C-alpha positions in Angstrom: 217.8 -24.8 199.0 217.7 -25.6 195.4 214.6 -25.3 193.4 213.0 -28.3 191.6 209.7 -27.8 190.0 207.8 -30.8 190.1 204.4 -32.0 188.9 202.1 -33.7 191.4 198.5 -34.9 191.4 195.8 -34.7 193.9 193.0 -36.6 193.0 191.7 -34.9 189.6 193.9 -31.7 190.7 197.2 -31.1 189.2 199.8 -28.5 191.0 203.4 -27.8 191.0 205.8 -27.6 193.8 208.7 -25.7 193.7 210.9 -26.8 196.7 210.6 -30.5 198.4 210.5 -31.0 202.2 213.5 -32.0 203.8 214.5 -33.6 207.0 217.5 -31.1 207.6 217.9 -27.7 206.6 215.8 -24.4 207.3 212.9 -25.0 209.5 209.4 -23.9 207.7 209.3 -21.2 210.6 212.2 -19.5 209.6 211.7 -19.8 205.8 207.9 -18.3 206.4 209.5 -15.2 208.0 212.1 -14.3 205.7 211.7 -11.6 203.0 214.8 -12.9 201.4 213.4 -16.5 201.1 210.1 -15.0 199.6 212.3 -13.1 196.8 213.9 -16.6 196.0 210.4 -18.3 195.7 209.0 -15.6 193.5 212.2 -15.7 191.3 211.8 -19.4 191.0 208.1 -18.9 190.3 208.4 -16.5 187.7 211.0 -18.3 185.9 208.9 -21.3 185.8 205.7 -19.4 184.6 207.4 -17.6 182.0 208.5 -21.1 180.4 205.0 -22.3 180.9 203.0 -19.3 179.9 203.9 -17.8 176.5 201.4 -14.5 177.2 200.3 -13.3 180.8 197.3 -11.4 179.2 194.4 -12.1 181.1 196.2 -13.7 184.1 196.4 -12.8 187.6 197.6 -14.2 191.0 195.8 -15.0 194.3 196.8 -16.8 197.6 195.0 -19.1 199.4 193.5 -17.8 202.3 195.2 -16.9 205.4 194.1 -19.3 208.0 197.0 -18.8 210.5 199.4 -15.6 210.9 196.5 -13.2 209.9 198.9 -10.3 211.2 202.2 -9.2 210.1 204.5 -10.6 207.5 202.8 -12.7 205.2 205.2 -15.1 203.3 202.5 -16.3 200.3 201.4 -12.5 199.9 205.1 -11.2 199.7 205.8 -14.0 197.3 202.7 -12.9 195.1 203.4 -9.3 195.2 206.8 -10.0 193.6 205.4 -12.2 191.0 202.8 -9.7 190.0 205.3 -6.9 189.7 207.7 -9.1 187.7 205.2 -10.2 185.3 203.1 -7.4 185.2 199.8 -9.1 186.3 197.1 -8.1 189.1 197.5 -9.6 192.4 194.2 -10.1 194.4 195.3 -10.0 198.0 192.9 -11.5 200.5 190.7 -12.7 197.7 189.8 -15.7 199.6 188.6 -16.2 203.1 187.9 -19.0 205.1 184.8 -18.6 206.9 185.6 -21.5 209.7 188.6 -23.1 211.3 187.9 -26.3 210.5 191.2 -27.5 208.7 189.5 -30.9 207.1 186.3 -29.3 205.8 187.0 -25.6 205.2 184.1 -23.1 204.2 186.2 -20.8 201.7 184.4 -17.7 199.9 185.6 -15.2 197.3 185.8 -11.9 198.5 185.8 -10.0 195.5 185.2 -10.6 191.7 188.1 -11.7 189.6 187.9 -10.3 186.0 190.9 -12.5 184.5 189.9 -16.0 183.2 193.2 -17.4 183.9 194.2 -17.3 187.5 197.6 -18.7 189.4 196.8 -19.8 192.8 199.7 -19.7 194.8 200.3 -21.5 198.6 203.3 -21.3 200.6 203.1 -25.0 201.7 201.0 -28.1 201.0 200.2 -30.7 203.5 196.8 -32.1 203.3 195.7 -30.4 199.9 192.5 -29.2 201.6 193.2 -25.4 201.3 194.2 -25.9 197.7 191.5 -28.0 196.5 189.0 -25.4 198.2 190.6 -22.6 196.8 190.7 -24.2 193.0 186.7 -25.2 193.4 186.0 -21.4 193.8 187.7 -21.0 190.6 186.1 -23.7 188.4 184.6 -21.6 186.0 188.0 -20.2 184.8 189.5 -20.9 181.4 192.7 -22.0 183.2 194.1 -22.2 186.8 197.4 -22.9 187.6 198.3 -24.4 191.0 201.7 -23.4 192.3 202.9 -24.4 195.7 206.4 -23.1 197.6 207.1 -26.3 199.2 205.4 -29.6 198.9 205.2 -31.2 202.5 203.0 -34.2 201.2 
């Protein structure tokens, strides 16, 4: 895998994807269970964020809600923990929860207050964009929301 960060539009929402889906190579299931791959994704994200953002003061990072794989290793959480440590910003683990199991019309809620005015939303993979859109809507009152995706599967 070689990183190539690309800007994408999803309606009025803008997101950056680090990697693109390919027909050959490492399967998603293998990627999402590898701490080494999580470290690679985090390093790629940190390099991108540091080039994009001059000052990480008043920034934090969250993941989109866990909608599957609630137990065990969680790839997006592992990536965010490394990003937060490297950049010295807070990581709000499990800050957003999905109340229902409807994949096309999820009901998301913010579980804790987030003090920072600038938020990085990280999702490991985007397919329809519903999760990212719903999470970003919860944070529409922020000064800036940076949507960062590991793998673009759209």
